[in-house]
MDTraj code that builds the backbone (N, CA, C; nanometers):
import mdtraj as md
import numpy as np

residues = "MET ALA ASP GLN ASP SER ARG ILE ARG ILE LYS ARG SER THR THR THR GLY GLN VAL PRO THR VAL ALA PRO SER THR ASP HIS THR ASP GLY THR TRP ASP ALA LEU ASP VAL TYR VAL GLY GLU LEU PHE LEU ASN THR VAL ASP ASP ARG MET TRP VAL ARG THR ASP ASN GLY ILE LYS GLU LEU CYS VAL ASP CYS ASN CYS VAL LYS SER ALA THR LEU THR LEU THR SER ALA GLN ILE LEU ALA LEU ASN SER THR PRO ILE ALA PHE GLY ILE THR PRO ALA SER GLY LYS TYR ILE HIS VAL LEU SER ALA ASP ALA GLU MET ASP PHE GLN THR THR ALA TYR ALA THR ASN GLY ARG LEU ASN VAL ARG THR VAL GLY ALA THR GLN PRO GLN ALA GLN TRP ALA ALA ASN PHE MET LEU PHE GLY THR VAL SER ARG ARG THR LYS ALA SER ILE GLY SER GLY THR GLY VAL THR ASP THR GLN ILE ILE VAL ASP ALA ASP LEU GLU ALA PHE VAL GLU VAL GLY ASP PRO THR ALA GLY ASP SER PRO VAL THR ILE THR VAL LEU TYR LEU GLU LEU".split()
xyz = np.array([
    [-6.0085, -4.3233, -16.8460],
    [-5.9366, -4.1473, -16.8738],
    [-6.1216, -4.0875, -16.7405],
    [-6.1671, -4.1373, -16.7244],
    [-6.2866, -4.1030, -16.6384],
    [-6.2388, -4.1055, -16.4871],
    [-6.2042, -4.2403, -16.4709],
    [-6.1720, -4.2157, -16.3228],
    [-6.0343, -4.0445, -16.3004],
    [-5.9804, -4.0528, -16.4150],
    [-5.8647, -3.9921, -16.3832],
    [-5.9271, -3.7879, -16.3773],
    [-6.0417, -3.7888, -16.4643],
    [-6.1290, -3.6743, -16.4647],
    [-6.2037, -3.6415, -16.3506],
    [-6.2596, -3.7534, -16.2864],
    [-6.3156, -3.7078, -16.1933],
    [-6.2120, -3.6880, -16.0536],
    [-6.0927, -3.6766, -16.0461],
    [-6.0419, -3.6375, -15.9143],
    [-6.0004, -3.5737, -15.9621],
    [-5.9782, -3.3974, -15.8426],
    [-5.8949, -3.2784, -15.8399],
    [-5.7885, -3.2723, -15.8686],
    [-5.7902, -3.1486, -15.9595],
    [-5.6613, -3.1423, -16.0568],
    [-5.6359, -2.9624, -16.0627],
    [-5.5178, -2.9485, -16.0283],
    [-5.5183, -2.7945, -16.0260],
    [-5.5024, -2.7553, -16.1814],
    [-5.4995, -2.6118, -16.1356],
    [-5.5487, -2.5243, -16.3292],
    [-5.3797, -2.5484, -16.3585],
    [-5.3650, -2.5373, -16.4484],
    [-5.2588, -2.5733, -16.5224],
    [-5.1700, -2.5185, -16.6955],
    [-5.1045, -2.5552, -16.7135],
    [-5.0479, -2.5288, -16.8591],
    [-4.9785, -2.6221, -16.9257],
    [-4.9973, -2.6532, -17.0378],
    [-4.8885, -2.7682, -17.0948],
    [-4.8090, -2.6217, -17.2436],
    [-4.8088, -2.5084, -17.1521],
    [-4.7343, -2.4684, -17.3014],
    [-4.5804, -2.4281, -17.2442],
    [-4.5118, -2.4391, -17.2844],
    [-4.3929, -2.3777, -17.2173],
    [-4.3450, -2.1820, -17.1829],
    [-4.3274, -2.1762, -17.1170],
    [-4.3155, -2.0481, -17.0583],
    [-4.4340, -1.9900, -17.0047],
    [-4.5065, -2.0294, -16.9936],
    [-4.6835, -1.9339, -16.9439],
    [-4.6926, -1.9395, -16.8088],
    [-4.7026, -1.8496, -16.7703],
    [-4.7113, -1.8603, -16.5839],
    [-4.8562, -1.7727, -16.5831],
    [-4.8707, -1.8007, -16.4261],
    [-4.9954, -1.7575, -16.3605],
    [-5.0199, -1.6230, -16.4317],
    [-5.0822, -1.5541, -16.3710],
    [-5.1723, -1.4207, -16.3324],
    [-5.2461, -1.3653, -16.2522],
    [-5.2589, -1.2560, -16.2577],
    [-5.3366, -1.1938, -16.1014],
    [-5.5252, -1.1330, -16.2060],
    [-5.5674, -1.2011, -16.1208],
    [-5.6860, -1.2033, -16.1982],
    [-5.7203, -1.0152, -16.2003],
    [-5.8011, -0.9797, -16.2707],
    [-5.8855, -0.8163, -16.2954],
    [-5.9650, -0.8030, -16.1880],
    [-6.0636, -0.9218, -16.1759],
    [-6.1623, -0.9432, -16.0662],
    [-6.0975, -1.0325, -15.9811],
    [-6.2260, -0.9980, -15.8773],
    [-6.2446, -1.1683, -15.7827],
    [-6.3526, -1.2688, -15.8180],
    [-6.4132, -1.2638, -15.9624],
    [-6.5466, -1.2976, -16.0424],
    [-6.4666, -1.3652, -16.1442],
    [-6.4774, -1.5072, -16.1741],
    [-6.4183, -1.5903, -16.2650],
    [-6.5130, -1.6007, -16.3496],
    [-6.6946, -1.5511, -16.2922],
    [-6.7401, -1.5379, -16.4143],
    [-6.7988, -1.4432, -16.4777],
    [-6.7604, -1.3281, -16.4224],
    [-6.7881, -1.2528, -16.5106],
    [-6.6831, -1.1659, -16.6769],
    [-6.6232, -1.2414, -16.6821],
    [-6.6367, -1.2085, -16.8170],
    [-6.4439, -1.1708, -16.8894],
    [-6.3467, -1.0860, -16.7548],
    [-6.3003, -1.0594, -16.7750],
    [-6.1707, -1.1248, -16.7586],
    [-6.1295, -1.2684, -16.7070],
    [-6.0522, -1.3233, -16.6940],
    [-6.0560, -1.4060, -16.8250],
    [-5.9306, -1.4541, -16.7795],
    [-5.8493, -1.5473, -16.9062],
    [-5.8177, -1.6607, -16.7872],
    [-5.7601, -1.7868, -16.8727],
    [-5.6931, -1.9164, -16.8600],
    [-5.5688, -1.9605, -16.7884],
    [-5.4804, -1.8584, -16.7636],
    [-5.3469, -1.8249, -16.6322],
    [-5.4253, -1.7383, -16.5341],
    [-5.5388, -1.6576, -16.5362],
    [-5.5817, -1.6393, -16.4239],
    [-5.5721, -1.7252, -16.2817],
    [-5.5762, -1.6692, -16.1541],
    [-5.5867, -1.6792, -16.0638],
    [-5.6404, -1.6525, -15.9647],
    [-5.6746, -1.6950, -15.8256],
    [-5.7399, -1.6672, -15.7398],
    [-5.6237, -1.6669, -15.5839],
    [-5.6367, -1.5843, -15.4779],
    [-5.5570, -1.5527, -15.4089],
    [-5.5698, -1.7282, -15.2846],
    [-5.4826, -1.8022, -15.3065],
    [-5.5070, -1.9563, -15.2840],
    [-5.4937, -2.0941, -15.3542],
    [-5.4971, -2.0252, -15.5003],
    [-5.5565, -2.1151, -15.6274],
    [-5.3613, -2.1481, -15.6776],
    [-5.3669, -2.2472, -15.7132],
    [-5.1744, -2.2988, -15.7179],
    [-5.2094, -2.2959, -15.9119],
    [-5.0879, -2.2824, -15.9727],
    [-5.1108, -2.3099, -16.1107],
    [-4.9796, -2.4341, -16.1400],
    [-4.9944, -2.5042, -16.2267],
    [-4.9040, -2.5688, -16.2301],
    [-4.8757, -2.5727, -16.4278],
    [-4.7401, -2.5677, -16.4464],
    [-4.7101, -2.5476, -16.5620],
    [-4.6246, -2.6890, -16.6141],
    [-4.6738, -2.8287, -16.6229],
    [-4.6768, -2.9302, -16.6497],
    [-4.5651, -2.9682, -16.7794],
    [-4.5429, -2.8742, -16.8239],
    [-4.3610, -2.8831, -16.9341],
    [-4.1947, -2.8189, -16.8670],
    [-4.2796, -2.7169, -16.8135],
    [-4.1836, -2.6536, -16.7452],
    [-4.0769, -2.7787, -16.6344],
    [-4.2284, -2.8141, -16.5734],
    [-4.1796, -2.8247, -16.4165],
    [-4.1992, -2.7326, -16.3281],
    [-4.3141, -2.6408, -16.2937],
    [-4.2985, -2.5523, -16.2383],
    [-4.4373, -2.5406, -16.1812],
    [-4.4678, -2.4896, -16.0491],
    [-4.5832, -2.4076, -16.0043],
    [-4.5386, -2.2964, -15.9161],
    [-4.6776, -2.2888, -15.9412],
    [-4.6787, -2.1258, -15.8151],
    [-4.8188, -2.1396, -15.7230],
    [-4.8052, -2.0274, -15.6263],
    [-4.9572, -1.9937, -15.5551],
    [-4.9949, -1.8602, -15.5587],
    [-5.0738, -1.8168, -15.5642],
    [-5.1837, -1.6506, -15.5422],
    [-5.1350, -1.6729, -15.4097],
    [-5.1071, -1.5567, -15.2809],
    [-5.1293, -1.5128, -15.1996],
    [-5.1423, -1.3768, -15.1614],
    [-5.1673, -1.3344, -15.0661],
    [-5.2292, -1.1924, -15.0420],
    [-5.1044, -1.1078, -15.1068],
    [-5.0047, -1.1413, -15.0903],
    [-4.8757, -1.0865, -15.2002],
    [-4.8900, -1.0382, -15.3138],
    [-4.9307, -1.1291, -15.3377],
    [-4.9011, -1.1401, -15.5114],
    [-4.8689, -1.3599, -15.5856],
    [-4.8118, -1.3825, -15.6894],
    [-4.7838, -1.4829, -15.7433],
    [-4.6853, -1.5613, -15.6509],
    [-4.6399, -1.6208, -15.6183],
    [-4.5059, -1.6486, -15.5544],
    [-4.4825, -1.8028, -15.6279],
    [-4.3904, -1.8789, -15.6943],
    [-4.3305, -1.9659, -15.7407],
    [-4.2939, -2.0946, -15.6196],
    [-4.3386, -2.2016, -15.6621],
    [-4.3458, -2.2718, -15.5489],
    [-4.2029, -2.3890, -15.5665],
    [-4.1197, -2.4562, -15.4969],
    [-4.0396, -2.5196, -15.5511],
    [-4.0357, -2.6663, -15.5747],
    [-4.0447, -2.7156, -15.7425],
    [-4.0861, -2.8341, -15.7316],
    [-4.0041, -2.9501, -15.7926],
    [-3.8774, -2.9455, -15.8209],
    [-3.7951, -2.9812, -15.8518],
    [-3.6713, -2.9776, -15.7074],
    [-3.7310, -2.9514, -15.6100],
    [-3.5770, -2.8285, -15.5358],
    [-3.4323, -2.8082, -15.5910],
    [-3.4921, -2.7001, -15.6871],
    [-3.3971, -2.6321, -15.8392],
    [-3.4099, -2.5303, -15.8000],
    [-3.5160, -2.4812, -15.7346],
    [-3.5524, -2.3349, -15.7409],
    [-3.4768, -2.2797, -15.6061],
    [-3.4298, -2.1251, -15.6781],
    [-3.4294, -2.0254, -15.5904],
    [-3.4310, -2.0443, -15.4393],
    [-3.3580, -2.0838, -15.3286],
    [-3.4761, -2.0751, -15.1598],
    [-3.3971, -1.9018, -15.1186],
    [-3.4403, -1.8580, -15.0374],
    [-3.3641, -1.8162, -14.9080],
    [-3.3402, -1.8025, -14.7820],
    [-3.2451, -1.7732, -14.6771],
    [-3.2560, -1.8100, -14.5200],
    [-3.2519, -1.6606, -14.4664],
    [-3.2895, -1.6744, -14.3550],
    [-3.2183, -1.5064, -14.2659],
    [-3.2033, -1.6285, -14.1625],
    [-3.0417, -1.4664, -14.0827],
    [-3.0378, -1.5582, -13.9437],
    [-2.9889, -1.4076, -13.8860],
    [-3.0659, -1.3383, -13.7535],
    [-3.0258, -1.2580, -13.7109],
    [-2.9543, -1.3097, -13.5541],
    [-2.8859, -1.1908, -13.5918],
    [-2.7328, -1.2229, -13.4684],
    [-2.7647, -1.1516, -13.3184],
    [-2.7865, -1.1344, -13.2451],
    [-2.7695, -1.0318, -13.1749],
    [-2.6031, -1.0272, -13.1159],
    [-2.5722, -0.8970, -13.0945],
    [-2.4352, -0.8513, -13.0281],
    [-2.3755, -1.0154, -12.9267],
    [-2.4468, -1.0135, -12.8324],
    [-2.3787, -1.1882, -12.7467],
    [-2.3644, -1.2671, -12.8027],
    [-2.4138, -1.3429, -12.9667],
    [-2.4144, -1.4208, -12.9835],
    [-2.3118, -1.4072, -13.0743],
    [-2.2686, -1.2845, -13.1397],
    [-2.1493, -1.2297, -13.2129],
    [-2.0376, -1.2502, -13.1559],
    [-2.0807, -1.1726, -13.0089],
    [-1.9193, -1.1845, -12.9372],
    [-1.8749, -1.2798, -12.8986],
    [-1.9005, -1.4681, -12.9628],
    [-1.9000, -1.5731, -12.9046],
    [-1.9283, -1.6773, -13.0584],
    [-1.9052, -1.5773, -13.2119],
    [-1.9680, -1.6716, -13.2939],
    [-1.7984, -1.7257, -13.3419],
    [-1.6758, -1.7538, -13.2460],
    [-1.6021, -1.8470, -13.3427],
    [-1.5927, -1.9916, -13.2389],
    [-1.6192, -1.9155, -13.1200],
    [-1.5972, -2.0574, -12.9715],
    [-1.7388, -2.1416, -13.0378],
    [-1.9000, -2.0199, -13.0317],
    [-1.9573, -2.1075, -13.0775],
    [-2.0401, -2.0404, -13.1882],
    [-2.0358, -2.1265, -13.3180],
    [-2.0632, -2.0607, -13.4586],
    [-2.2166, -2.1085, -13.4524],
    [-2.3726, -2.0028, -13.4964],
    [-2.4739, -1.9952, -13.5362],
    [-2.5068, -2.0298, -13.6527],
    [-2.6095, -2.1511, -13.6979],
    [-2.6463, -2.2127, -13.7726],
    [-2.7884, -2.1172, -13.7875],
    [-2.8185, -2.1958, -13.9657],
    [-2.9819, -2.1332, -13.9724],
    [-3.0749, -2.1495, -13.9732],
    [-3.0241, -2.3086, -13.9508],
    [-3.1930, -2.3713, -13.9606],
    [-3.2338, -2.4351, -14.0418],
    [-3.1270, -2.4449, -14.1481],
    [-3.1926, -2.5017, -14.2617],
    [-3.1836, -2.6709, -14.3104],
    [-3.2371, -2.7191, -14.3033],
    [-3.2488, -2.8572, -14.3138],
    [-3.2455, -2.9339, -14.4608],
    [-3.1543, -2.9797, -14.5268],
    [-3.1664, -3.0018, -14.6762],
    [-3.1859, -3.1013, -14.6553],
    [-3.3321, -3.1356, -14.8393],
    [-3.3536, -3.2796, -14.8393],
    [-3.2557, -3.4130, -14.8256],
    [-3.3063, -3.5280, -14.8180],
    [-3.1978, -3.6566, -14.7946],
    [-3.1032, -3.6351, -14.9010],
    [-2.9326, -3.6204, -14.9106],
    [-2.8733, -3.6322, -14.9739],
    [-2.8699, -3.5043, -15.0933],
    [-2.8983, -3.4403, -15.0016],
    [-2.8821, -3.2709, -15.0799],
    [-2.7833, -3.1763, -15.0211],
    [-2.7229, -3.1198, -15.0820],
    [-2.6364, -3.0301, -15.0104],
    [-2.6968, -2.8645, -14.9980],
    [-2.6285, -2.7459, -14.9766],
    [-2.6833, -2.6297, -14.9868],
    [-2.5669, -2.5897, -15.0947],
    [-2.5770, -2.5378, -15.1887],
    [-2.4798, -2.4253, -15.2407],
    [-2.5287, -2.2727, -15.2307],
    [-2.4515, -2.1453, -15.1570],
    [-2.4726, -2.0688, -15.2036],
    [-2.3895, -1.9757, -15.2741],
    [-2.5180, -1.9121, -15.3191],
    [-2.5302, -1.8316, -15.4575],
    [-2.5120, -1.6984, -15.4471],
    [-2.5469, -1.6284, -15.2868],
    [-2.4362, -1.4944, -15.2622],
    [-2.5735, -1.4453, -15.1422],
    [-2.4911, -1.3556, -15.0621],
    [-2.5155, -1.3830, -14.8805],
    [-2.4786, -1.2061, -14.9014],
    [-2.5455, -1.1304, -14.7903],
    [-2.5108, -1.0617, -14.7680],
    [-2.5526, -1.0235, -14.6220],
    [-2.5855, -0.9118, -14.5218],
    [-2.5223, -0.8660, -14.4145],
    [-2.6045, -0.7078, -14.3573],
    [-2.6588, -0.7364, -14.2803],
    [-2.6810, -0.5857, -14.2171],
    [-2.6869, -0.5719, -14.1084],
    [-2.6236, -0.4512, -14.0792],
    [-2.6134, -0.4324, -13.9646],
    [-2.6735, -0.3133, -13.8111],
    [-2.7489, -0.2747, -13.7918],
    [-2.8089, -0.2183, -13.6862],
    [-2.7217, -0.1167, -13.6015],
    [-2.6395, -0.0392, -13.6831],
    [-2.5148, -0.0188, -13.5562],
    [-2.6048, 0.0922, -13.4636],
    [-2.5427, 0.0206, -13.3157],
    [-2.5895, 0.0691, -13.2007],
    [-2.4995, 0.2069, -13.0855],
    [-2.3893, 0.1349, -13.0349],
    [-2.2789, 0.2139, -12.9983],
    [-2.1690, 0.2565, -13.0315],
    [-2.1279, 0.1059, -13.0183],
    [-1.9675, 0.0451, -13.0315],
    [-1.9129, -0.0922, -13.1284],
    [-1.8424, -0.0087, -13.1560],
    [-1.7744, -0.1468, -13.3398],
    [-1.7379, -0.2837, -13.2404],
    [-1.7534, -0.3549, -13.2768],
    [-1.6259, -0.4842, -13.2926],
    [-1.5055, -0.4510, -13.2928],
    [-1.4792, -0.5715, -13.2422],
    [-1.2985, -0.5313, -13.2358],
    [-1.2060, -0.6561, -13.2542],
    [-1.1409, -0.6349, -13.2973],
    [-1.0201, -0.7536, -13.2784],
    [-1.0517, -0.8989, -13.3963],
    [-1.1177, -0.9907, -13.4037],
    [-1.1740, -1.0445, -13.4397],
    [-1.3498, -1.0678, -13.5065],
    [-1.2906, -1.0040, -13.6563],
    [-1.4339, -0.9419, -13.6709],
    [-1.5095, -0.9961, -13.8355],
    [-1.3790, -1.0850, -13.8988],
    [-1.4045, -1.1695, -14.0815],
    [-1.5210, -1.2380, -14.0110],
    [-1.6401, -1.2011, -14.0779],
    [-1.7690, -1.2681, -14.0835],
    [-1.7420, -1.3535, -14.1762],
    [-1.8118, -1.4197, -14.1921],
    [-1.8547, -1.5505, -14.2996],
    [-1.9608, -1.6672, -14.2723],
    [-1.9782, -1.7396, -14.3598],
    [-2.0893, -1.8168, -14.3619],
    [-2.1093, -1.9836, -14.4134],
    [-1.9979, -2.0697, -14.3460],
    [-2.0185, -2.1882, -14.4272],
    [-2.1071, -2.3430, -14.3738],
    [-2.1217, -2.4466, -14.4600],
    [-2.1156, -2.5801, -14.4419],
    [-2.1273, -2.5758, -14.2947],
    [-2.1837, -2.6256, -14.1957],
    [-2.1537, -2.6991, -14.0650],
    [-2.0838, -2.7892, -14.0812],
    [-1.9734, -2.8087, -14.0054],
    [-1.8154, -2.9793, -14.1274],
    [-1.7431, -2.9072, -14.1179],
    [-1.7508, -2.7862, -14.2706],
    [-1.6490, -2.7883, -14.3603],
    [-1.5302, -2.6538, -14.2925],
    [-1.4161, -2.7238, -14.3934],
    [-1.3404, -2.6132, -14.2652],
    [-1.3034, -2.4590, -14.3707],
    [-1.4095, -2.4481, -14.5011],
    [-1.3977, -2.3760, -14.5697],
    [-1.5319, -2.3003, -14.5881],
    [-1.5020, -2.1080, -14.6198],
    [-1.6519, -2.1118, -14.6359],
    [-1.7092, -2.0645, -14.7425],
    [-1.8349, -2.1062, -14.7327],
    [-1.9089, -2.0542, -14.8654],
    [-1.9191, -1.8881, -14.9474],
    [-1.9911, -1.8176, -14.7929],
    [-1.9545, -1.6717, -14.8160],
    [-1.8260, -1.6414, -14.7388],
    [-1.8034, -1.4970, -14.7276],
    [-1.7129, -1.4275, -14.6756],
    [-1.7053, -1.2850, -14.6775],
    [-1.7519, -1.2037, -14.6091],
    [-1.6895, -1.0585, -14.6109],
    [-1.5736, -0.9800, -14.5333],
    [-1.5462, -0.9183, -14.6549],
    [-1.3967, -0.8756, -14.5901],
    [-1.3302, -0.8589, -14.5034],
    [-1.2568, -0.8702, -14.5095],
    [-1.1945, -0.8836, -14.3416],
    [-1.2137, -0.7486, -14.2597],
    [-1.2509, -0.8268, -14.1652],
    [-1.3779, -0.7321, -14.0354],
    [-1.4519, -0.6199, -14.1166],
    [-1.4410, -0.5775, -14.2576],
    [-1.4934, -0.4606, -14.2990],
    [-1.6343, -0.4471, -14.2484],
    [-1.7372, -0.6111, -14.2633],
    [-1.9312, -0.5500, -14.1737],
    [-1.8997, -0.5333, -14.0659],
    [-1.7871, -0.6259, -13.9614],
    [-1.8241, -0.5697, -13.8236],
    [-1.7938, -0.5346, -13.7199],
    [-1.6758, -0.4356, -13.8264],
    [-1.5750, -0.2999, -13.7615],
    [-1.6339, -0.1664, -13.8278],
    [-1.8097, -0.1707, -13.8593],
    [-1.8466, -0.0560, -13.9264],
    [-1.8933, -0.0053, -13.7945],
    [-1.8958, 0.1911, -13.8353],
    [-1.9518, 0.2566, -13.7382],
    [-2.0926, 0.3025, -13.7363],
    [-2.1208, 0.2402, -13.8746],
    [-2.2973, 0.3038, -13.9401],
    [-2.3704, 0.1545, -13.9320],
    [-2.5249, 0.1845, -13.9470],
    [-2.5658, 0.0997, -13.9831],
    [-2.5777, 0.0569, -14.1422],
    [-2.5463, -0.0944, -14.1913],
    [-2.5342, -0.0620, -14.3044],
    [-2.5498, -0.1869, -14.3368],
    [-2.5584, -0.2207, -14.5309],
    [-2.5539, -0.3568, -14.5671],
    [-2.4877, -0.3591, -14.6938],
    [-2.4378, -0.4810, -14.6678],
    [-2.3180, -0.5391, -14.7795],
    [-2.3127, -0.6916, -14.8020],
    [-2.2232, -0.6762, -14.9088],
    [-2.2273, -0.8046, -15.0257],
    [-2.1274, -0.8700, -14.9489],
    [-2.1835, -1.0031, -14.9446],
    [-2.0153, -1.1091, -14.9489],
    [-1.9895, -1.1583, -15.0329],
    [-1.8727, -1.1384, -15.0355],
    [-1.7692, -1.2485, -15.1420],
    [-1.7870, -1.4062, -15.1633],
    [-1.8423, -1.5232, -15.2412],
    [-1.8911, -1.6929, -15.2969],
    [-1.7295, -1.7297, -15.2837],
    [-1.7546, -1.8225, -15.2399],
    [-1.6272, -1.9106, -15.2406],
    [-1.4712, -1.8865, -15.1948],
    [-1.4093, -1.9604, -15.1624],
    [-1.3115, -1.9368, -15.1416],
    [-1.2033, -2.0110, -15.2277],
    [-1.0701, -2.0133, -15.1978],
    [-0.9412, -2.0876, -15.2526],
    [-0.9935, -2.2148, -15.0930],
    [-1.0035, -2.3783, -15.1600],
    [-0.9245, -2.4896, -15.1184],
    [-0.8233, -2.5530, -15.1613],
    [-0.7454, -2.6020, -15.0430],
    [-0.6419, -2.6523, -15.0435],
    [-0.7271, -2.8475, -15.0374],
    [-0.6619, -2.8850, -15.0962],
    [-0.6613, -3.0431, -15.1035],
    [-0.7659, -3.1931, -15.0015],
    [-0.7045, -3.0644, -14.8446],
    [-0.7729, -3.1485, -14.7853],
    [-0.8888, -3.1219, -14.6839],
    [-0.9716, -2.9658, -14.8054],
    [-1.0222, -2.8762, -14.7159],
    [-1.1498, -2.9376, -14.7694],
    [-1.2491, -2.9215, -14.7183],
    [-1.3770, -2.9214, -14.7276],
    [-1.4644, -2.7815, -14.7308],
    [-1.5807, -2.7630, -14.8233],
    [-1.6717, -2.6506, -14.8159],
    [-1.8187, -2.6591, -14.8970],
    [-1.8679, -2.7792, -14.9083],
    [-2.0067, -2.8129, -14.9623],
    [-2.0369, -2.9965, -14.9236],
    [-2.1197, -3.0233, -14.7770],
    [-2.0831, -3.0771, -14.7149],
    [-2.2861, -3.1584, -14.7272],
    [-2.2748, -3.2531, -14.7836],
    [-2.4491, -3.3151, -14.7988],
    [-2.5490, -3.3289, -14.6556],
    [-2.6566, -3.3195, -14.7126],
    [-2.7333, -3.3281, -14.5868],
    [-2.6784, -3.2204, -14.4470],
    [-2.6383, -3.0867, -14.4688],
    [-2.5765, -3.0655, -14.3936],
    [-2.6228, -2.8810, -14.4259],
    [-2.6440, -2.7824, -14.2811],
    [-2.6712, -2.6994, -14.2555],
    [-2.6175, -2.5622, -14.2736],
    [-2.6521, -2.4411, -14.2375],
    [-2.5193, -2.3459, -14.2917],
    [-2.5252, -2.2654, -14.1615],
    [-2.4143, -2.1931, -14.0944],
    [-2.3478, -2.1656, -14.0108],
    [-2.2622, -2.0377, -13.9928],
    [-2.3200, -1.9348, -13.9914],
    [-2.2532, -1.7912, -13.9751],
    [-2.0686, -1.8470, -13.8432],
    [-1.9583, -1.7605, -13.9010],
    [-1.8811, -1.7692, -13.7656],
    [-1.8404, -1.6971, -13.7825],
    [-1.6884, -1.6721, -13.6945],
    [-1.5186, -1.5525, -13.7658],
    [-1.4545, -1.6007, -13.7453],
    [-1.3566, -1.5808, -13.8117],
    [-1.2317, -1.6382, -13.8590],
    [-1.1844, -1.6250, -13.6794],
    [-1.0331, -1.7169, -13.6484],
    [-0.9131, -1.6886, -13.5598],
    [-1.0154, -1.6444, -13.3780],
    [-1.0880, -1.6160, -13.3423],
    [-1.1255, -1.5867, -13.2708],
    [-1.2028, -1.5286, -13.2402],
    [-1.2665, -1.5262, -13.0742],
    [-1.4133, -1.4481, -13.0460],
    [-1.3905, -1.2588, -13.1154],
    [-1.4990, -1.1902, -13.1415],
    [-1.4686, -1.0341, -13.0986],
    [-1.4405, -0.9995, -12.9848],
    [-1.3924, -0.8607, -13.0179],
    [-1.4216, -0.8298, -12.8547],
    [-1.5358, -0.6647, -12.8619],
    [-1.5507, -0.6235, -12.7281],
    [-1.6511, -0.5232, -12.7137],
    [-1.7905, -0.5628, -12.8834],
    [-1.8393, -0.4461, -12.9197],
    [-1.9385, -0.4489, -13.0356],
    [-2.0308, -0.5264, -12.9436],
    [-2.1886, -0.4854, -12.9851],
    [-2.2736, -0.4485, -12.9353],
    [-2.4635, -0.4359, -13.0229],
    [-2.3642, -0.4187, -13.1712],
    [-2.4864, -0.4434, -13.2427],
    [-2.5429, -0.5102, -13.2961],
    [-2.6806, -0.5745, -13.3158],
    [-2.7295, -0.6630, -13.4603],
    [-2.6954, -0.7199, -13.5698],
    [-2.6572, -0.8668, -13.6110],
    [-2.6361, -0.8139, -13.7398],
    [-2.7742, -0.9310, -13.8070],
    [-2.7944, -0.8741, -13.9121],
    [-2.9099, -0.9997, -14.0206],
    [-2.8173, -1.0595, -14.0972],
    [-2.8258, -1.1663, -14.1234],
    [-2.8256, -1.2594, -14.2565],
    [-2.8770, -1.3002, -14.3682],
    [-2.8545, -1.2561, -14.4801],
    [-2.9418, -1.3031, -14.5439],
    [-2.8460, -1.3893, -14.6573],
    [-2.9160, -1.5613, -14.6912],
    [-2.8553, -1.6215, -14.8259],
    [-2.9310, -1.6777, -14.9204],
    [-2.9185, -1.6320, -15.0350],
    [-2.9914, -1.6799, -15.1355],
    [-2.9214, -1.8311, -15.1785],
    [-2.9310, -1.9365, -15.2392],
    [-2.9174, -2.0714, -15.2116],
    [-3.0349, -2.1924, -15.2928],
    [-2.9360, -2.2550, -15.3837],
    [-2.9882, -2.3564, -15.4726],
    [-2.9634, -2.5026, -15.3728],
    [-3.0425, -2.5617, -15.3357],
    [-3.0417, -2.7474, -15.2547],
    [-3.0578, -2.8238, -15.4040],
    [-2.9442, -2.8808, -15.3947],
    [-2.8679, -2.9855, -15.5025],
    [-2.8195, -3.1229, -15.5040],
])
top = md.Topology()
chain = top.add_chain()
for i, resn in enumerate(residues, 1):
    res = top.add_residue(resn, chain, resSeq=i)
    for name in ("N", "CA", "C"):
        top.add_atom(name, md.element.get_by_symbol(name[0]), res)
traj = md.Trajectory(xyz[None], top)
């Protein structure tokens, strides 16, 4: 037991539901702190709930311990990329842990409208690289054909046939459009997805 106690251990709780709090002062010896208060840069572990946090300059952020925490990824597409999005899908750059897959929970897209709407093939989607069906899909032409700056949510999931694939192990996500490349258009679009790695 002495060997274990001589090691560095993270501030922790063994009570279900306890989470760290922002300290009321910058001095833990002034009598205002309680057991859940943490400094900027300090870690806090709830050993019963399998959850861990860190306090940053922007508050307390939960870290993923068992890889079932909700994660986010953002992809900004230039107009040149969008005009080739059917022939050249763009990957998000997510590397799931070995043997894990990405399950999209929600997706939204924000367009910064410039001067010209996209035309012809504008159904924006997010799919797993190598899949035949999207995990997130905006209504037909709804997102890219807009003529004002805006943010819209995607529908999640779609029907698949017996030979279709939607979620693939060890694969990134990518943005694409169906059928063919859009024509015209000059507005950048940013896609944000929330997902689980399972």
